[in-house]
DOFI-549329 format. One line per field, with one value per residue (C-alpha): x, y, z; residue in three letters. Coordinates in pm, 1 decimal. Example, Ala and Ser with C-alpha at 12.3 -4.5 7.8 and 13.67 -1.06 7.14 Angstrom:
<nodes>
c1	c(1230.0:1367.0)
c2	c(-450.0:-106.0)
c3	c(780.0:714.0)
res	c(ala:ser)
</nodes>
This chain:
<nodes>
c1	c(0.0:279.3:462.5:157.9:113.9:476.9:441.2:128.9:300.4:601.5:381.8:204.8:539.2:654.0:328.4:361.9:719.6:606.1:335.4:589.6:821.3:541.8:448.4:811.5:850.9:524.4:606.8:971.7:918.2:634.0:676.8:637.6:334.7:161.7:250.2:103.1:-222.2:-270.4:-234.6:-477.2:-737.2:-704.6:-748.8:-1064.5:-1225.9:-1146.4:-1257.7:-1593.7:-1627.6:-1530.9:-1791.6:-2055.0:-1943.7:-1961.6:-2315.1:-2414.4:-2290.9:-2453.4:-2785.0:-2761.6:-2677.2:-2972.6:-3209.6:-3090.0:-3099.9:-3452.8:-3553.9:-3379.0:-3525.3:-3850.4:-3685.0:-3440.4:-3210.4:-2941.2:-2583.7:-2443.4:-2184.5:-2271.1:-2000.2:-2015.8:-1774.7:-1775.3:-2128.3:-2273.4:-2396.8:-2354.6:-2436.4:-2163.8:-2163.6:-1789.8:-1461.1:-1325.2:-1626.3:-1768.2:-2134.1:-2220.9:-2558.9:-2606.8:-2894.3:-2863.5:-2669.1:-2602.3:-2632.9:-2999.3:-2923.3:-2985.1:-2683.9:-2437.5:-2570.9:-2546.0:-2185.7:-2081.9:-2252.1:-2068.4:-1734.3:-1781.7:-1891.5:-1579.5:-1358.2:-1489.3:-1459.2:-1826.5:-2107.5:-2412.9:-2749.0:-2966.0:-3250.9:-3055.2:-3020.9:-3388.1:-3466.2:-3276.4:-3497.0:-3431.9:-3517.6:-3683.7:-3445.4:-3334.8:-3365.3:-3053.2:-2973.9:-3237.4:-3056.3:-2724.7:-2891.9:-3091.2:-2788.4:-2568.7:-2856.4:-2935.7:-2578.5:-2540.3:-2883.4:-2797.6:-2464.9:-2611.0:-2899.8:-2660.5:-2436.4:-2730.4:-2870.5:-2535.3:-2486.2:-2835.2:-2781.2:-2442.0:-2545.8:-2890.3:-3028.1:-3373.4:-3461.8:-3714.5:-4082.1:-4206.9:-4291.3:-4535.6:-4429.8:-4163.2:-4062.0:-4289.2:-4183.3:-4148.8:-3906.9:-4154.1:-4230.9:-4536.2:-4819.5:-4792.7:-4416.9:-4228.5:-4063.8:-4181.2:-3922.0:-3968.6:-4235.6:-4176.6:-4148.1:-4462.3:-4471.4:-4326.2:-4309.8:-3962.3:-3828.9:-3624.7:-3493.5:-3266.6:-3292.9:-3299.1:-2918.9:-2887.3:-2732.3:-2855.3:-3050.2:-3105.8:-3475.2:-3512.9:-3386.8:-3698.2:-3737.6:-3843.4:-3540.4:-3297.2:-3350.9:-3273.0:-2938.9:-2855.7:-2923.7:-2714.6:-2422.6:-2470.2:-2498.0:-2157.0:-2001.9:-2148.2:-2027.1:-1678.2:-1723.9:-1799.9:-1474.8:-1291.6:-1441.9:-1326.4:-973.7:-957.0:-1076.5:-805.8:-561.5:-634.3:-566.7:-243.2:-137.8:-189.6:15.2:301.8:277.1:273.7:578.9:753.2:718.9:780.8:1094.3:1210.7:1220.6:1294.7:1153.3:817.5:817.6:868.0:610.1:353.8:398.6:370.2:49.2:-106.7:-16.5:-171.4:-480.7:-545.1:-499.7:-739.8:-1003.5:-997.4:-1024.5:-1327.2:-1518.9:-1452.4:-1523.1:-1855.7:-1960.6:-1855.7:-2056.2:-2360.4:-2331.0:-2303.6:-2602.0:-2815.3:-2719.0:-2849.3:-3164.6:-3225.2:-3178.3:-3488.9:-3377.1:-3609.0:-3868.5:-3653.1:-3691.4:-3397.7:-3461.1:-3185.5:-3334.3:-3123.7:-2875.2:-2611.4:-2623.1:-2596.0:-2302.0:-2127.6:-2184.2:-2028.8:-1729.7:-1616.0:-1529.7:-1297.6:-1099.7:-1087.5:-973.5:-716.5:-573.1:-544.2:-389.9:-140.7:-32.2:11.4:178.3:422.4:534.3:571.6:749.2:1013.5:1085.4:1090.4:1321.5:1570.1:1563.3:1583.7:1834.1:2068.0:2064.5:2109.8:2374.0:2579.5:2689.1:3053.8:3199.7:2998.4:3196.1:3044.7:3038.0:2825.6:2594.8:2536.0:2467.2:2234.9:2030.9:1992.5:1868.5:1617.8:1473.9:1445.2:1260.1:1007.8:955.0:896.8:623.4:435.4:481.2:347.8:20.0:-55.0:32.9:-187.3:-473.7:-475.3:-468.8:-755.4:-990.3:-907.6:-1001.1:-1321.3:-1411.9:-1379.5:-1557.9:-1870.0:-2105.0:-2162.7:-1797.9:-1761.2:-1941.0:-1695.9:-1385.5:-1292.0:-977.2:-1110.1:-917.9:-593.8:-648.7:-726.0:-424.5:-188.8:-296.7:-306.6:59.6:118.8:-30.7:159.1:493.3:448.1:484.5:816.4:937.4:882.5:1059.6:1361.5:1388.3:1395.3:1640.6:1882.2:1997.0:2048.0:2231.9:2400.4:2274.6:2420.9:2250.1:1906.5:1936.7:1929.7:1603.4:1472.0:1577.2:1400.1:1078.9:1100.0:1124.7:820.0:608.3:706.5:637.6:287.2:200.3:338.5:168.4:-170.3:-176.9:-197.5:-545.1:-833.4:-1039.0:-759.5:-715.3:-1089.9:-1110.4:-794.9:-952.6:-1298.6:-1207.0:-981.0:-921.3:-795.9:-578.5:-427.7:-353.7:-206.9:18.6:137.2:221.6:400.0:615.4:697.1:791.3:1028.4:1183.9:1221.1:1404.1:1640.7:1716.6:1778.0:2028.9:2200.0:2224.8:2367.2:2655.8:2747.8:2772.4:3090.8:3149.3:3069.8:2697.3:2593.9:2853.8:2758.9:2386.5:2459.6:2669.9:2412.8:2126.0:2328.8:2409.5:2050.6:1932.6:2168.2:2027.2:2353.4:2332.2:2507.6:2749.6:2665.5:2858.7:2721.5:2693.2:2864.2:2621.0:2875.0:3167.8:2971.3:3273.0:3170.8:3401.4:3368.4:3604.5:3738.0:3918.4:4127.7:4357.3:4267.5:4146.0:4307.0:4102.1:4209.4:4444.5:4283.7:4478.6:4401.3:4495.2:4698.2:4465.1:4520.1:4655.3:4390.1:4594.0:4896.0:5241.0:5467.6:5680.3:5984.8:6211.2:6365.4:6518.9:6460.7:6447.5:6289.6:6407.4:6508.7:6559.7:6353.0:6647.5:6922.0:7032.9:6815.9:6968.0:6969.5:6926.3:6969.0:6685.5:6930.7:6881.8:7165.3:7279.3:7325.9:7518.1:7766.9:7792.0:7855.8:8126.4:8301.4:8292.9:8396.6:8580.2:8388.2:8337.1:8014.9:7779.3:7649.5:7810.8:7710.3:7837.9:7788.9:7873.6:7993.5:7700.7:7480.7:7207.6:7205.0:7263.5:7389.3:7301.6:7458.9:7222.0:7335.7:7524.1:7345.9:7594.2:7598.2:7416.9:7728.2:7780.3:7417.1:7445.0:7757.3:7593.5:7288.0:7491.3:7633.6:7283.1:7163.3:7466.1:7408.7:7041.9:7128.4:7389.6:7153.7:6874.8:7110.7:7227.2:6882.1:6903.5:7216.1:7075.7:6781.2:7024.5:7201.1:6915.8:7137.6:7363.0:7327.3:7391.6:7723.4:7718.6:7415.9:7493.6:7430.4:7174.2:7250.7:6887.5:6791.4:6944.5:6798.3:6769.6:6805.9:6586.2:6275.7:6389.4:6377.4)
c2	c(0.0:237.3:147.3:228.9:560.1:647.4:560.2:772.5:1067.2:1023.4:1024.7:1335.2:1503.1:1416.0:1543.9:1870.2:1900.1:1864.8:2124.2:2358.4:2302.4:2379.4:2692.7:2804.3:2760.9:2939.9:3236.7:3254.0:3598.0:3803.5:3662.7:3299.4:3386.9:3578.2:3310.9:3028.3:3197.9:3330.9:2977.3:2845.3:3114.2:3066.9:2691.7:2723.9:2985.5:2809.6:2470.6:2623.6:2794.3:2475.5:2288.9:2539.3:2502.2:2124.6:2152.0:2373.9:2118.0:1834.5:2022.0:2061.1:1691.9:1582.9:1808.6:1682.6:1317.6:1370.3:1493.6:1202.4:936.9:906.5:915.8:624.8:631.5:408.3:413.3:632.7:896.1:1266.6:1466.1:1842.7:1984.6:2302.4:2394.2:2054.8:1792.8:1432.6:1095.4:840.4:465.0:429.0:615.5:771.7:945.8:655.4:585.9:935.8:1098.4:1472.8:1555.6:1931.7:2225.5:2563.5:2733.1:2750.3:2884.8:2617.4:2676.8:2709.4:2401.9:2198.9:2298.1:2219.4:1883.0:1792.5:1905.3:1700.4:1395.4:1421.2:1459.3:1148.2:948.4:882.2:1075.1:1125.0:1004.6:1274.3:1173.3:1292.6:1635.6:1650.3:1617.1:1936.9:2242.2:2473.6:2838.9:2992.2:3041.8:3384.4:3513.1:3449.2:3129.9:2908.7:2845.5:2757.7:2543.4:2352.6:2281.9:2167.9:1984.8:1780.3:1659.2:1570.5:1405.2:1178.6:1078.9:1021.8:815.5:596.0:547.5:473.0:216.7:40.5:30.9:-100.7:-379.5:-474.9:-476.7:-618.9:-422.9:-272.8:64.8:-73.7:-10.2:330.8:566.4:848.1:1207.2:1199.7:1511.5:1631.8:1735.6:2099.8:2026.5:2085.2:1834.9:1622.9:1683.2:1569.6:1523.7:1852.6:1962.1:1665.0:1564.5:1251.0:1106.7:746.6:689.0:565.5:240.3:-88.1:-107.8:-252.3:13.7:277.4:454.2:177.4:-89.2:-461.1:-478.9:-205.6:44.7:384.6:431.5:772.2:699.2:671.5:1023.2:1223.0:1593.8:1570.1:1354.3:1634.9:1789.0:1452.8:1431.7:1791.1:1718.6:1401.2:1600.7:1860.4:1589.8:1448.2:1793.4:1855.4:1514.8:1616.1:1948.0:1760.3:1568.8:1896.6:2037.6:1737.9:1754.6:2129.2:2082.8:1825.4:2057.1:2330.6:2091.6:1979.3:2340.7:2412.0:2105.3:2247.5:2580.2:2404.6:2196.5:2514.2:2678.2:2362.7:2250.3:2591.8:2425.2:2605.1:2322.5:2333.8:2713.2:2700.1:2423.8:2614.0:2930.5:2732.0:2568.8:2910.4:3024.2:2714.0:2732.7:3096.8:3035.4:2742.1:2934.1:3211.7:2958.9:2790.9:3119.0:3171.9:2807.3:2816.1:3122.0:2953.0:2642.1:2856.5:3017.7:2677.8:2544.0:2848.4:2830.4:2474.2:2575.4:2871.6:2643.7:2451.2:2192.6:2151.8:2361.1:2669.8:2651.1:2682.5:2405.3:2519.8:2864.3:3096.7:2824.4:2980.8:3311.0:3138.9:2934.4:3248.6:3430.9:3140.1:3109.2:3472.6:3479.9:3183.0:3384.1:3694.5:3506.3:3308.3:3622.0:3815.2:3515.2:3472.8:3836.8:3818.5:3477.8:3602.5:3892.2:3672.1:3401.9:3651.3:3750.7:3390.8:3296.8:3561.0:3425.4:3056.0:3108.3:3305.5:3012.0:2747.9:2917.8:3106.6:2821.3:2778.2:2479.8:2496.7:2584.1:2762.3:2431.0:2271.7:2572.5:2521.6:2150.9:2216.8:2466.3:2201.1:1954.7:2213.5:2251.4:1873.4:1862.2:2123.5:1930.8:1607.5:1763.1:1900.5:1587.3:1366.3:1552.5:1608.4:1251.3:1096.2:1340.3:1286.9:909.9:917.9:1122.4:905.4:587.2:745.5:867.4:536.2:336.9:555.6:727.5:634.7:610.5:287.6:100.9:248.3:119.8:-199.6:-253.8:-141.4:-399.5:-309.0:60.2:-11.5:-240.2:12.3:298.4:80.3:0.7:371.1:459.6:183.8:287.3:662.6:666.2:473.6:672.9:997.6:861.8:739.6:1067.0:1260.1:1034.6:908.3:1249.8:1388.8:1082.7:1002.3:643.4:507.3:166.6:292.2:568.0:306.7:175.6:531.0:546.9:218.6:332.8:663.6:480.0:267.1:569.0:768.0:470.1:422.9:789.5:788.7:467.8:586.5:846.3:558.4:477.2:640.4:657.7:835.0:1084.8:1147.2:1231.5:1438.0:1650.1:1690.1:1749.8:2054.7:1986.4:1634.9:1761.5:2028.4:1782.9:1526.8:1769.0:1929.4:1595.5:1476.9:1790.5:1783.1:1415.3:1469.7:1766.6:1557.8:1280.6:1526.0:1706.9:1375.7:1271.1:1609.2:1562.8:1213.9:1364.3:1565.0:1266.9:1251.1:1626.6:1665.2:1743.4:1425.1:1473.6:1838.6:1760.2:1472.0:1689.9:1969.0:1735.5:1584.6:1925.3:2041.8:1723.4:1792.7:2148.0:2293.3:2650.2:2671.5:2951.2:3182.0:3446.9:3798.4:3958.9:4294.8:4490.6:4765.6:4566.7:4243.4:4026.2:3662.5:3371.3:3022.2:2821.5:2523.7:2237.3:2143.2:2444.6:2575.2:2912.3:3161.5:3430.8:3791.7:3960.0:4185.6:4486.2:4632.1:4992.2:5060.2:5183.2:5518.5:5543.5:5556.9:5801.7:6027.5:5884.0:6063.3:6339.3:6284.6:6003.0:5841.9:5541.3:5170.3:5118.4:4820.8:4891.0:5200.2:5308.8:5572.3:5812.7:5656.4:5653.2:5434.1:5116.2:5125.4:4792.4:4720.6:4588.0:4376.1:4002.2:3826.9:3624.5:3938.5:4088.0:3799.7:3847.7:4219.2:4158.0:3903.3:4128.4:4461.9:4355.7:4583.4:4487.4:4668.6:4850.2:5076.5:5415.1:5641.7:5992.8:6173.3:6540.1:6728.6:6895.1:6752.2:6492.9:6412.6:6057.2:5968.9:5649.8:5502.9:5296.4:4944.9:4886.8:4663.5:4434.7:4405.7:4127.8:3911.9:3911.5:3821.5:3521.0:3395.0:3441.0:3239.9:2922.6:2984.2:3053.8:2716.4:2543.9:2722.2:2625.9:2258.2:2278.1:2447.0:2199.4:1907.0:2055.0:2154.1:1898.0:2049.6:2399.2:2298.0:2196.5:2531.2:2764.4:3045.5:3064.8:3359.1:3381.3:3525.1:3867.6:3993.4:4273.4:4169.6:4345.1:4381.8:4331.7:4043.8:3745.1:3630.2:3254.0:3050.1:2775.1:2970.8:3010.6:2643.1)
c3	c(0.0:87.8:-231.4:-445.9:-269.1:-333.4:-701.6:-731.1:-566.8:-792.9:-1103.8:-983.0:-922.0:-1273.6:-1416.3:-1226.9:-1349.1:-1710.4:-1660.1:-1508.5:-1804.6:-2051.4:-1858.6:-1852.5:-2227.8:-2304.9:-2080.8:-2185.0:-2338.1:-2478.0:-2828.7:-2721.4:-2509.1:-2789.0:-3044.0:-2837.1:-2743.1:-3096.6:-3232.9:-2970.8:-3041.7:-3417.3:-3383.1:-3172.5:-3398.1:-3725.9:-3595.4:-3501.9:-3840.7:-4025.0:-3823.8:-3934.6:-4296.8:-4270.0:-4134.7:-4428.6:-4679.7:-4485.8:-4492.4:-4869.6:-4915.2:-4701.3:-4894.0:-5232.4:-5129.2:-5002.5:-5346.3:-5517.2:-5287.3:-5481.5:-5822.4:-5859.2:-6160.0:-6301.4:-6169.2:-6444.0:-6359.3:-6395.0:-6571.1:-6617.1:-6872.1:-7078.8:-6977.5:-7070.5:-6824.1:-6940.6:-6788.0:-6862.9:-6823.6:-6780.1:-6739.1:-6953.6:-7102.8:-7300.3:-7371.0:-7254.4:-7305.0:-7276.2:-7044.6:-6998.4:-7124.7:-6973.9:-7316.0:-7420.5:-7769.4:-8032.9:-8255.8:-7968.8:-7793.6:-8112.2:-8175.2:-7816.2:-7827.3:-8148.0:-8000.6:-7684.0:-7882.1:-8097.5:-7789.8:-7617.2:-7940.3:-7997.8:-8158.3:-7944.5:-8066.1:-8214.8:-7984.5:-7681.0:-7835.6:-7917.9:-7548.1:-7463.4:-7405.1:-7693.4:-7698.8:-8003.8:-8291.5:-8392.5:-8743.7:-8943.9:-8756.5:-8915.5:-9242.4:-9085.4:-8824.3:-9079.0:-9296.3:-9012.5:-8851.1:-9162.3:-9200.0:-8835.9:-8827.8:-9117.4:-8968.0:-8622.0:-8754.4:-8948.3:-8648.2:-8420.9:-8661.8:-8692.1:-8317.4:-8255.4:-8507.5:-8362.7:-8000.6:-8060.8:-7770.9:-7752.1:-7616.7:-7372.2:-7354.0:-7443.6:-7166.7:-7141.5:-7144.7:-7414.9:-7596.7:-7869.8:-8216.9:-8127.4:-7844.8:-7563.1:-7293.4:-7308.3:-7067.8:-6710.6:-6692.8:-6704.0:-6380.6:-6171.9:-5911.0:-5706.6:-5938.5:-6056.3:-6425.8:-6599.5:-6789.8:-6671.7:-6288.8:-6303.8:-6534.0:-6349.0:-6651.0:-6778.7:-7044.2:-6957.3:-6978.9:-6711.9:-6950.4:-7044.5:-7361.0:-7518.5:-7562.0:-7184.1:-7115.6:-7030.3:-6993.4:-6629.5:-6545.3:-6629.3:-6287.3:-6130.7:-6307.6:-6223.1:-5856.0:-5869.5:-6007.6:-5735.2:-5468.3:-5565.5:-5538.2:-5193.1:-5075.1:-5182.1:-5001.1:-4678.8:-4716.6:-4770.4:-4450.5:-4247.9:-4387.6:-4326.8:-3968.7:-3901.6:-4074.6:-3818.8:-3530.4:-3693.5:-3743.4:-3373.2:-3280.5:-3486.4:-3303.5:-2965.9:-3059.9:-3174.2:-2833.4:-2631.1:-2816.8:-2939.5:-3279.2:-3603.4:-3823.8:-3647.2:-3672.8:-4048.9:-4098.1:-3891.1:-4096.9:-4421.1:-4297.0:-4231.1:-4582.4:-4742.1:-4521.0:-4607.7:-4979.2:-4975.7:-4775.2:-5034.6:-5316.5:-5159.7:-5157.8:-5527.4:-5614.8:-5429.7:-5626.6:-5951.8:-5859.8:-5793.6:-6137.1:-6309.0:-6118.3:-6195.1:-6563.0:-6576.6:-6389.7:-6617.9:-6919.7:-6819.0:-6563.0:-6263.3:-6447.4:-6391.8:-6011.9:-5771.7:-5520.6:-5282.6:-5229.2:-5012.5:-4916.4:-5138.8:-4953.2:-4615.3:-4738.5:-4857.6:-4528.5:-4339.3:-4574.0:-4569.6:-4193.8:-4247.6:-4501.4:-4280.3:-3969.9:-4166.6:-4328.7:-4000.6:-3827.1:-4109.6:-4078.7:-3700.3:-3716.4:-3978.1:-3756.3:-3449.0:-3649.0:-3760.6:-3400.6:-3280.3:-3565.0:-3453.8:-3098.2:-3186.6:-3467.4:-3240.8:-3000.1:-3268.4:-3483.8:-3220.8:-2998.4:-2915.7:-3098.9:-3422.8:-3732.9:-4035.6:-4220.9:-3947.8:-3960.9:-4332.6:-4290.8:-3998.3:-4201.6:-4470.4:-4208.7:-4085.9:-4436.5:-4459.6:-4126.9:-4242.3:-4564.2:-4373.8:-4159.0:-4458.2:-4669.0:-4393.2:-4355.2:-4723.6:-4820.3:-4552.8:-4618.1:-4995.3:-4947.8:-4696.7:-4914.9:-5217.5:-5032.1:-4900.7:-5249.4:-5431.7:-5159.5:-5159.7:-5402.1:-5764.5:-5856.3:-5658.5:-5936.5:-6188.2:-6005.8:-6187.0:-5978.7:-5642.7:-5440.3:-5611.6:-5534.2:-5171.0:-5134.0:-5293.8:-5073.2:-4763.7:-4827.2:-4881.7:-4542.1:-4360.6:-4511.0:-4462.1:-4082.1:-4060.9:-4362.5:-4172.0:-3863.1:-4057.4:-4245.1:-3917.3:-3732.1:-3997.6:-4111.4:-3762.2:-3631.7:-3962.8:-3965.4:-4286.3:-4288.5:-4192.7:-4449.3:-4726.2:-4580.1:-4602.8:-4968.7:-5049.5:-4879.6:-5065.2:-5395.7:-5308.9:-5210.5:-5515.9:-5742.4:-5601.0:-5650.8:-6003.6:-6116.2:-5991.4:-6268.4:-6514.8:-6382.2:-6575.5:-6256.0:-6071.1:-6353.5:-6368.1:-5997.8:-6031.7:-6308.2:-6156.7:-5790.3:-5738.8:-5370.1:-5434.8:-5719.4:-5493.1:-5214.2:-5453.6:-5640.3:-5315.9:-5156.1:-5471.2:-5496.7:-5126.6:-5141.8:-5433.1:-5252.8:-4935.2:-5118.1:-5287.3:-4960.8:-4784.9:-5050.5:-5019.6:-4644.2:-4698.4:-4893.3:-4581.8:-4346.6:-4139.9:-4118.5:-3749.4:-3741.4:-3561.9:-3288.6:-3247.4:-3212.2:-2975.6:-2745.2:-2760.3:-2667.9:-2383.4:-2237.8:-2265.6:-2097.1:-1805.8:-1763.2:-1888.2:-2007.6:-2345.2:-2426.5:-2713.7:-2900.2:-2873.2:-3213.0:-3259.0:-3471.4:-3547.7:-3673.9:-3739.2:-3661.0:-3632.0:-3583.5:-3442.1:-3230.0:-3420.3:-3262.3:-3564.4:-3533.1:-3876.3:-3756.4:-3519.2:-3348.5:-3407.9:-3162.1:-2908.0:-2779.0:-2439.0:-2361.3:-2048.7:-1774.9:-1616.7:-1262.2:-996.9:-785.5:-857.9:-788.7:-531.3:-678.6:-458.0:-567.2:-266.9:-433.1:-438.3:-63.5:101.0:453.0:648.1:1004.1:1166.8:1219.0:1012.2:654.2:435.3:304.2:-75.9:-248.5:-616.2:-827.1:-1021.3:-953.6:-762.7:-1062.3:-1268.0:-979.1:-998.2:-1373.8:-1330.1:-1068.8:-1285.6:-1592.2:-1449.2:-1129.1:-904.4:-542.7:-506.7:-732.6:-461.9:-410.3:-131.2:-115.3:211.7:189.9:495.2:656.6:384.8:416.9:42.9:-49.6:-397.3:-581.8:-888.7:-1108.8:-1192.5:-1515.0:-1767.7:-1939.8:-2316.9:-2504.3:-2537.0:-2164.6:-2116.8:-2346.3:-2172.1:-1836.8:-1930.7:-1952.9:-1607.6:-1479.6:-1605.4:-1447.2:-1118.1:-1129.4:-1177.2:-906.3:-666.7:-737.5:-673.8:-348.8:-227.9:52.5:197.0:164.0:379.2:655.2:661.6:730.3:843.8:539.1:305.2:-65.0:-182.4:-334.7:-142.4:103.3:457.7:663.4:1030.7:1123.6:898.7:734.5:402.9:421.4:106.1:244.3:156.1:-202.2:-274.3)
res	c(met:leu:his:gln:thr:ala:arg:arg:leu:trp:lys:gln:ala:leu:trp:met:thr:lys:ile:lys:leu:val:tyr:thr:arg:ile:thr:leu:asn:arg:phe:thr:thr:leu:tyr:phe:phe:leu:ala:leu:leu:asn:cys:val:val:leu:val:ile:leu:gln:gly:val:thr:tyr:gln:asp:asn:ala:thr:ala:val:asn:ala:ile:gln:gly:leu:leu:ala:gly:his:pro:thr:asn:arg:ser:leu:pro:val:phe:ser:asp:gly:val:leu:met:met:cys:glu:asp:ile:pro:his:thr:ala:cys:val:ile:val:ala:thr:ala:lys:pro:asp:asn:ser:ile:ala:thr:arg:glu:ile:asp:glu:ile:ala:ala:arg:val:gly:arg:lys:val:asp:ile:gln:ala:arg:gln:asn:leu:pro:leu:ser:pro:leu:lys:lys:gly:asp:glu:asp:ser:asp:asp:glu:ser:gly:glu:glu:ser:asp:asp:glu:ser:asp:ala:asp:ser:asp:asp:glu:asp:glu:asp:glu:gly:ser:ser:ser:gly:pro:pro:val:asn:gly:thr:ala:ser:asp:asn:gly:glu:ala:gly:pro:gly:thr:ala:gly:lys:ile:gly:arg:pro:leu:asp:gly:asp:pro:gly:asn:asn:gly:thr:asn:pro:gln:gly:lys:met:ser:pro:ser:asn:ile:leu:val:asp:ser:lys:cys:thr:tyr:val:leu:arg:trp:leu:asp:asp:ile:phe:asp:asp:ala:lys:arg:glu:asp:leu:val:thr:leu:val:phe:gln:leu:trp:ser:phe:ser:leu:ala:phe:ala:thr:val:leu:asn:glu:ser:leu:pro:his:leu:gly:ala:ser:leu:ala:ser:his:ile:leu:gly:thr:ala:trp:ala:ala:tyr:arg:val:ser:ser:thr:glu:leu:leu:arg:glu:glu:tyr:met:ser:leu:ile:ser:ala:gly:ala:cys:asn:gly:thr:asp:leu:leu:gly:asp:trp:trp:glu:ile:arg:lys:leu:his:ala:ile:pro:val:val:val:val:ser:ala:leu:thr:leu:leu:ala:thr:gly:ile:leu:ser:ile:asn:leu:tyr:lys:ile:tyr:ala:ser:gln:ser:phe:ser:arg:val:gly:ala:ser:pro:gln:ile:his:arg:ile:tyr:lys:leu:val:leu:phe:leu:ser:val:asp:leu:his:leu:thr:gly:phe:phe:ser:ile:ala:ser:thr:ala:ile:trp:ile:asp:lys:ile:thr:his:asp:thr:ile:arg:ser:met:ala:glu:his:leu:arg:phe:tyr:leu:ala:ala:phe:ala:val:phe:leu:val:ile:thr:leu:pro:trp:leu:tyr:leu:gly:trp:val:cys:val:arg:arg:glu:cys:arg:lys:arg:phe:trp:ile:phe:val:val:leu:ser:ala:val:leu:leu:thr:ile:leu:thr:leu:met:phe:ala:ser:pro:leu:tyr:arg:phe:ile:phe:arg:thr:trp:pro:phe:phe:ala:thr:met:thr:val:thr:ser:tyr:ile:leu:met:val:ala:thr:ile:leu:leu:ala:ile:trp:cys:arg:leu:asn:phe:gly:lys:gly:leu:ala:his:phe:leu:gln:val:thr:asp:ala:leu:glu:gly:ala:asp:phe:thr:pro:val:tyr:phe:ala:lys:asp:glu:lys:ser:asp:ile:glu:phe:ala:val:arg:phe:asp:gly:gly:tyr:gln:pro:pro:asn:thr:tyr:val:asp:lys:pro:glu:ala:ser:his:pro:ser:pro:lys:gly:val:arg:gly:gln:ser:val:tyr:ser:glu:ala:asn:gly:val:pro:val:met:leu:ser:ser:thr:pro:pro:leu:phe:gln:glu:met:ser:leu:ala:lys:tyr:gly:arg:ser:asp:his:leu:ser:met:glu:leu:gly:ala:gly:ser:glu:lys:val:gly:tyr:thr:ser:pro:gln:ile:pro:pro:gln:ser:ala:thr:asp:ser:ala:arg:ser:arg:val:arg:glu:asn:ser:arg:arg:leu:ser:ser:ser:ser:gly:ser:ser:his:ala:ser:asn:gly:ser:thr:arg:gln:gly:leu:pro:ser:asn:pro:arg:ser:asn:ile:ser:thr:ser:asn:lys:phe)
</nodes>
């Protein structure tokens, strides 16, 4: 019981220590505090706004699916291109039937239909074009329309007859409410949404083989196909909202890691995420307005009897999307200013440490760029893979995926490999792990191969062309992955140049609560140098001026006296060392170098300064000095015994004896 209590208290102490560490890092200075709380506030606000946007799209999807519930159709794929809405049986655009056009003019609609039919490699049956609502012809257009219409009618009839004979398929039983000769809808069918088709109870708008037939395209079914196309777009918008919401949480995690670890890579990745988020928020406003114009052009052309079934939903969606752009733009501006200040603080700590050479600084900056790239690549790769899997496993496009299991297996492998790939890319370069780096290279090749081969799939290319968000995520992740691989190879070429040892020592010192030493930058002269341990660089010489005297020296020169009596004549001692005294005596034969002149009735004392021997005498004396030093060191034991002996050549003082025992 006591042991469990101690463990619980220890865990609580560790938890409190971590909280204290987080609080210390957040409140390190005013920039870190503002940066953290700005990121937190931005995350909360944008998550709420993205939740509102998601609810708007979900409301639209529920309303559209409610309208489509009573009007089942076949599993054809709606494709909107160049102002023309088609229903296709397969991908690429094969066996497509045009059901609506945004251009009500007869001549323009006919030309666009012919162009689209030529592009997809198949001419569309003339009966499909007869079902389009055509506005009255203008004068001057009748002749040209008749001439072009006769040629195209003959060709289309011939093609339709040949295809019917080859396939041996029937158009199914006739249904009520087909288009009349003048292009107007028959009675009782125009603009009816949610009404079952008349005729055979088992007929839901398809022939017995389950494929579309142009004769089954009714005027009142155009609104159904327009709503199906719009429903697919709103489903994609819901996926975009979820990814953007997770993106905001991921962006805040980068900001938190920046403050907690004082990390330059996280700082750069966080700023890049704000830039991408703001750009995408602005694009969504413009894309929503463009979608509204396309939808209204189809409605005004005659679909849904000219009635906008969504009402004021577009205005509400726009009002909820604009605040996201405003908040993102203001946050980007404030984050950019704070990021610049934090970069100056963190960079001065990272690049001004004692022991790091300029070469290590360059390599370390390269590693920082690689770290930023890894963070961004990880999110965009996982996000693009997730929305791709969700797209092909739901909605109408699931029936179009012929190799669904292969797609799922490929992207499952992609997701499983991505996480260890990110870890190896972060660790191998910093620790210079040569063997594990080759594993990183192999995984990089596998990931890049999967992304490249997916573009060979027609389904993948179709989603890439028709879904801008998926295309943006895919292209961004592909570019970032290529850049990551190239930066990693560049870092590999710099292995063995001291970066791993420098980072290891730095981490060890920081773990031991050691305060690192930094160089202070001189802004005036801007002299920067690093201490290198290989001896290849010498710091500049520093000259120190002689300081001024703190107090004035005495004016009277008394001499070099170290001892004097109170009433007697001072004893004058020479400043010349004893060994030089012996040399002077041997050279000039003088018994003493002191001369005192006492004048009668005069208290003046004269002093003769010692004579400095020439350089030749100094050189000859140095050899004797070395011999005397060896002799004295060998006889140090005997000198300790004779404590009262004095050195020869030193004038005796009646009051003190200078003992040689203290000299050695």
